[in-house]
C-alpha positions in Angstrom: 0.0 0.0 0.0 2.9 2.4 0.8 4.2 2.0 -2.8 0.9 2.7 -4.4 0.4 5.8 -2.2 3.8 7.0 -3.0 3.4 6.5 -6.7 0.0 8.4 -6.5 1.8 11.3 -4.5 4.3 11.5 -7.3 1.7 11.6 -10.0 -0.1 14.4 -8.2 3.1 16.4 -7.7 4.0 16.1 -11.4 3.3 19.4 -13.2 0.8 19.1 -15.9 1.7 19.8 -19.4 -0.6 22.3 -21.0 0.4 21.7 -24.6 -2.5 20.9 -27.0 -0.5 18.1 -28.8 -2.5 14.9 -29.7 0.1 12.8 -27.8 -0.1 14.9 -24.7 -1.9 12.7 -22.0 -2.5 15.8 -19.8 -4.3 17.8 -22.3 -8.0 18.6 -21.7 -10.5 15.9 -22.6 -12.4 16.2 -25.8 -15.4 14.1 -27.0 -13.4 12.5 -29.9 -9.9 12.7 -28.4 -7.5 10.0 -27.5 -7.6 8.4 -24.1 -4.6 8.4 -21.8 -4.0 4.7 -22.3 -4.1 5.1 -26.1 -1.6 8.0 -25.9 0.6 6.0 -23.6 0.5 3.1 -26.0 1.3 5.3 -29.1 4.3 6.9 -27.3 5.6 3.3 -26.5 5.5 2.6 -30.3 7.1 6.0 -31.0 9.9 5.6 -28.6 11.6 2.6 -30.3 14.6 4.4 -31.7 17.2 6.8 -30.1 17.1 10.5 -30.3 19.9 12.4 -32.1 21.0 16.0 -32.5 21.7 17.8 -35.7 25.1 16.1 -36.1 23.7 12.6 -35.7 25.1 12.1 -32.2 22.8 10.1 -29.9 21.5 12.3 -27.2 19.0 9.8 -25.6 19.4 6.0 -26.3 16.5 3.9 -27.2 14.9 1.7 -24.6 17.0 -1.3 -23.6 20.0 0.2 -25.4 23.0 1.6 -23.6 26.0 3.3 -25.2 29.2 3.2 -23.4 31.6 6.1 -23.9 34.8 5.3 -25.8 37.6 3.9 -23.6 35.4 2.6 -20.9 36.1 -0.9 -19.4 33.2 -3.4 -19.5 33.0 -6.1 -16.8 31.1 -9.4 -16.7 29.3 -10.0 -13.4 31.1 -12.8 -11.6 29.1 -16.0 -10.9 29.9 -18.9 -8.6 28.5 -21.3 -11.2 31.5 -20.8 -13.3 33.7 -22.9 -11.0 31.0 -25.7 -10.3 31.0 -29.2 -11.7 29.5 -29.8 -15.1 27.6 -32.9 -16.1 29.1 -35.0 -18.9 27.4 -37.9 -20.5 29.1 -40.8 -22.3 28.2 -42.1 -25.7 26.9 -45.6 -24.2 24.7 -43.7 -22.0 23.4 -41.6 -24.6 22.8 -44.4 -27.0 20.9 -46.4 -24.2 18.8 -43.3 -23.6 18.0 -43.1 -27.4 17.1 -46.8 -27.5 14.7 -46.6 -24.5 13.1 -43.4 -25.6 12.6 -44.9 -29.3 10.9 -48.0 -27.6 8.6 -45.8 -25.6 7.6 -43.6 -28.5 6.9 -46.5 -30.8 4.7 -48.4 -28.2 1.1 -47.0 -28.5 0.4 -48.0 -25.0 3.2 -45.9 -23.4 3.1 -42.2 -22.9 6.2 -40.2 -22.1 5.0 -38.1 -19.1 7.6 -35.6 -18.7 9.3 -34.2 -21.8 12.8 -32.9 -21.6 13.6 -29.4 -22.9 16.8 -30.6 -24.5 17.0 -31.1 -28.3 16.8 -34.9 -28.4 15.4 -34.9 -31.9 18.9 -34.2 -33.1 19.8 -37.6 -32.1 17.4 -39.4 -34.5 17.4 -36.9 -37.2 17.2 -38.7 -40.6 18.9 -37.6 -43.6 17.0 -34.8 -45.4 18.5 -35.5 -48.9 18.6 -38.7 -50.7 22.1 -40.3 -50.8 23.5 -40.5 -54.2 25.5 -43.7 -55.0 28.3 -42.1 -56.7 30.8 -45.1 -56.3 28.3 -47.3 -58.2 28.6 -45.2 -61.2 32.1 -43.9 -61.0 34.8 -45.4 -58.7 37.9 -43.8 -57.2 40.3 -45.5 -59.7 38.4 -43.8 -62.7 38.4 -40.4 -60.8 41.7 -40.1 -59.3 45.2 -41.5 -59.9 46.9 -42.2 -63.3 43.9 -44.0 -64.8 41.6 -41.0 -64.0 39.0 -40.5 -66.8 36.9 -37.8 -65.0 37.4 -35.2 -67.6 36.8 -37.4 -70.5 33.2 -38.3 -71.7 31.9 -41.6 -70.6 31.0 -43.4 -73.7 29.3 -46.8 -74.0 31.3 -47.6 -77.3 34.8 -46.6 -78.3 34.6 -47.4 -82.0 32.2 -48.3 -84.8 32.5 -52.0 -84.5 31.3 -52.0 -80.7 28.5 -49.6 -81.7 27.3 -52.2 -84.4 27.5 -55.1 -82.1 25.5 -53.1 -79.4 22.8 -52.3 -82.0 22.6 -55.9 -83.1 22.2 -57.0 -79.5 19.2 -54.6 -78.9 17.6 -55.7 -82.1 17.8 -59.4 -81.1 16.2 -58.5 -77.6 13.4 -56.5 -79.1 9.9 -57.8 -78.6 7.0 -56.1 -80.8 4.4 -57.4 -78.4 5.9 -55.2 -75.7 6.2 -52.2 -77.8 3.5 -49.7 -76.8 4.5 -47.1 -79.4 3.3 -49.2 -82.4 0.0 -48.4 -83.9 -2.4 -51.5 -84.0 -5.9 -51.9 -85.1 -6.8 -54.2 -82.3 -9.8 -53.3 -80.2 -8.4 -53.5 -76.6 -10.5 -52.6 -73.4 -9.8 -49.1 -72.1 -10.7 -47.5 -68.9 -13.7 -45.3 -69.2 -13.7 -41.9 -67.6 -14.8 -41.8 -64.0 -17.8 -40.0 -62.8 -17.2 -36.9 -60.6 -19.5 -38.3 -57.9 -16.9 -41.1 -57.2 -14.3 -38.5 -56.1 -16.3 -37.2 -53.2 -14.3 -36.6 -50.1 -11.1 -35.8 -51.7 -11.3 -32.1 -52.1 -8.8 -29.6 -50.9 -11.4 -28.0 -48.6 -11.9 -31.2 -46.8 -8.3 -31.9 -46.4 -7.8 -28.6 -44.9 -10.6 -29.2 -42.4 -9.0 -32.5 -41.5 -5.4 -31.0 -40.9 -7.1 -28.1 -38.8 -8.7 -30.9 -36.6 -5.4 -32.8 -36.3 -3.5 -29.7 -35.3 -6.0 -28.8 -32.7 -6.3 -32.1 -31.1 -4.4 -33.7 -28.4 -5.9 -37.1 -28.8 -7.1 -38.3 -32.3 -9.7 -40.9 -32.6 -10.0 -42.7 -35.9 -13.4 -44.1 -36.5 -13.7 -47.3 -38.5 -16.7 -49.3 -39.8 -16.9 -52.7 -38.1 -18.1 -54.2 -41.4 -14.9 -53.1 -43.3 -12.2 -51.8 -40.8 -9.3 -52.1 -43.2 -11.2 -50.6 -46.1 -12.3 -47.5 -43.9 -8.8 -47.1 -42.5 -6.5 -44.3 -43.8 -2.9 -45.5 -43.7 -1.8 -42.1 -45.1 -3.1 -40.2 -42.0 -1.5 -42.7 -39.6 1.8 -42.3 -41.2 1.6 -38.6 -41.2 0.8 -38.6 -37.5 3.6 -41.0 -36.7 6.0 -38.8 -38.6 4.9 -35.3 -38.1 2.7 -35.5 -34.9 4.3 -38.3 -32.7 3.3 -36.3 -29.5 -0.4 -36.9 -30.4 -2.2 -40.2 -29.2 -4.2 -42.3 -31.7 -7.1 -44.5 -31.0 -9.2 -46.8 -33.0 -12.9 -47.0 -32.5 -14.8 -49.8 -34.3 -18.4 -48.2 -34.7 -21.5 -50.1 -35.9 -20.4 -53.2 -34.2 -24.1 -54.2 -33.9 -24.1 -54.9 -37.5 -21.6 -57.8 -37.4 -21.4 -60.9 -35.3 -19.8 -60.6 -31.9 -16.8 -63.0 -32.7 -16.0 -60.7 -35.8 -15.8 -57.7 -33.6 -13.6 -59.4 -31.1 -11.2 -60.7 -33.8 -10.9 -57.2 -35.3 -10.3 -55.6 -31.8 -7.5 -58.3 -31.3 -5.9 -57.7 -34.6 -6.0 -53.7 -34.4 -4.9 -53.6 -30.8 -1.4 -54.7 -31.7 -0.9 -51.3 -33.5 -3.1 -48.9 -31.5 -5.6 -49.0 -28.6 -8.8 -50.3 -30.1 -12.3 -50.5 -28.7 -15.7 -51.5 -30.0 -18.6 -49.0 -30.1 -22.3 -48.8 -30.9 -23.6 -45.2 -31.4 -26.9 -44.8 -30.0 -28.4 -42.2 -27.6 -30.9 -44.6 -26.1 -28.9 -47.9 -26.0 -25.3 -47.3 -26.5 -22.3 -49.8 -26.1 -19.0 -48.8 -25.2 -19.8 -45.3 -24.0 -18.5 -45.7 -20.5 -15.2 -47.2 -21.6 -14.5 -44.4 -24.1 -15.2 -41.8 -21.5 -12.9 -43.5 -19.0 -10.1 -43.5 -21.7 -10.6 -39.8 -22.3 -10.4 -39.1 -18.6 -7.2 -41.0 -18.4 -5.8 -38.9 -21.2 -6.9 -35.8 -19.3 -4.9 -36.9 -16.3 -1.9 -37.4 -18.4 -2.0 -33.8 -19.8 -2.3 -32.1 -16.3 -0.2 -29.3 -17.6 -3.1 -28.2 -19.8 -6.3 -26.7 -18.7 -8.2 -28.8 -21.1 -7.6 -31.4 -23.9 -9.2 -31.6 -27.3 -10.2 -34.9 -28.8 -10.6 -35.1 -32.7 -12.8 -37.6 -34.5 -11.6 -38.5 -38.1 -12.4 -41.1 -40.6 -14.2 -42.0 -43.7 -17.5 -40.5 -44.7 -20.7 -42.1 -42.9 -18.8 -44.1 -40.4 -20.5 -42.5 -37.5 -18.3 -39.7 -36.0 -21.0 -37.3 -35.4 -23.2 -40.1 -33.9 -20.5 -41.0 -31.5 -20.3 -37.5 -30.2 -24.1 -37.4 -29.7 -23.9 -40.5 -28.0 -21.2 -39.2 -25.6 -23.3 -36.0 -24.9 -26.6 -38.1 -24.7 -28.3 -35.6 -26.9 -28.2 -34.3 -30.4 -25.4 -31.8 -30.7 -24.2 -32.5 -34.2 -26.2 -32.9 -37.3 -26.4 -36.6 -38.5 -28.0 -38.2 -41.6 -28.0 -41.8 -43.0 -26.2 -40.3 -46.2 -22.6 -39.3 -46.4 -21.4 -35.7 -46.5 -23.7 -34.2 -43.8 -21.0 -32.6 -41.8 -19.3 -29.9 -44.0 -17.0 -28.0 -41.5 -15.4 -29.0 -38.2 -17.3 -28.4 -35.0 -16.1 -27.9 -31.5 -18.3 -29.5 -28.7 -17.8 -29.4 -25.0 -18.0 -32.9 -23.2 -16.7 -31.9 -19.8 -14.9 -29.1 -18.2 -11.6 -30.3 -19.2 -12.5 -32.4 -22.3 -13.6 -31.0 -25.7 -14.6 -32.9 -28.8 -13.9 -31.9 -32.3 -16.1 -33.2 -35.3 -14.5 -33.5 -38.6 -16.0 -33.9 -42.2 -15.2 -37.5 -43.7 -12.2 -37.4 -45.9 -11.3 -40.2 -48.4 -7.6 -40.7 -49.4 -7.3 -41.8 -53.0 -6.2 -45.4 -52.8 -7.4 -46.8 -56.2 -10.8 -48.2 -55.0 -13.2 -49.3 -57.6 -16.7 -47.7 -57.9 -18.2 -50.8 -56.2 -15.9 -50.6 -53.3 -16.6 -46.8 -52.9 -20.5 -47.3 -52.8 -20.2 -50.3 -50.4 -18.1 -48.2 -48.0 -20.8 -45.6 -48.0 -18.8 -42.8 -49.5 -21.3 -42.1 -52.3 -25.1 -42.3 -51.9 -26.3 -45.5 -53.2 -29.1 -44.1 -55.3 -26.5 -42.2 -57.4 -25.0 -45.4 -58.6 -28.5 -46.5 -59.9 -28.8 -43.1 -61.7 -25.5 -43.7 -63.4 -26.4 -47.2 -64.7 -26.9 -47.2 -68.6 
C-alpha cells in the first residue's frame, strides 16, 4: 500500500503539461480525443529508436539500449557457477537413452510423461536428402590417379564395331508385343472416364478441415466401420501422424459393431490392438455400447495432460462411419447434425464434453487409394441411389 500511495503522490506532484498536442496525456479531454491509455501506447510505439541531435550524435538512447563512452572498461558480473562441476554424459549412456526413448515412442500403450527441454530430436534426425550412389557409377580409380577419366566423356562404345554389335544385341532383344508405341488396329479394353461423384471426399477444402482438426487435437480418434475396418482405415493419415505428430495419441474406435457378429468384432479388436488402442462402440443415444469405456479412456488422457487446462479430442475417418453419432452418444443428446447419407458434416465443429475435455467433429475425408466404384459405394462414401442413376 505504501508504494501505491507513494506513486500516486508522485503523479499528483508532477506538473501538468498544458500543450495541446495529440500525444499529450495531460491535455483537456475532448469528446473524440484519444484516451490516456491510447496515448501512452502510441508513445511506446514511437519510442523505439534513439534521439539524435543535428550532427547525428545520440542524445538519448533507445529503450534497452545503452551506449558506453569510448575507452570505458566493461566487466562481466562474476558468478559462482563458473567454478562448479559440469555434467558429462558418455556415448554409451546416450545410446541407451536413445534406444529406451525410441521404444517408448513406438509403443502405442506408453506415454512419455515428462518431456525434456533438450533437443533430443537431433539424436534421431534422418537424412534430409537422398544419398546418391556415386561409387556405383564412378569409382575412385576412374576419378583419381593415373587412370583418371573424369574429364573425358563416358561413352558406351569406343569405335564403330562396338556400336554395331550393341545395336545388333538390342535388335535381338526387341519384342514387338511389348512395344506400346506401335499403332495397332486391335480393339482393346480401355478405362472409361470416371464419374465426378466417385471423387467425393477428396477435395482440398476437406483436407484443410482434416489438418485443422489434427493440429487442434491432443488425442485423435479414428473411427472405423466394423463391417470393413481395413477398407475405412486411412494409412496415409496414420503415417503422417507418426512422422509429423508423434506427441499426439491415436485411438481406433470400431463403430457399428451391432451390424456384425460378436466374434468378428472381437477378432478385429485383437488384430488392431497390436498397433493402436482399439475399442468397440455402438452409437446410440438410447442404447449405446462402449460409452463408459470411451469416456474413461478420455479421462485418463486428461490426467496425462495435467499441464493443460483442457484437452481436445478429434474424430476423423471416412464419410458415413458415424463420427457425429459417437459425439451425440457421448453427450446423450443431439449436438451434431447426423444423416443416413454421407457428407452431412461440412466443416469442423467444437463440442464441450466436460470441463476439461472438448470434442472436435471433422467431415469425412477419403484418401485416393485406387478403390473401384463398387468398393466406394459399399463403403458408404457415395449415396447408393446415385449409382443407380449412373447405370446405362
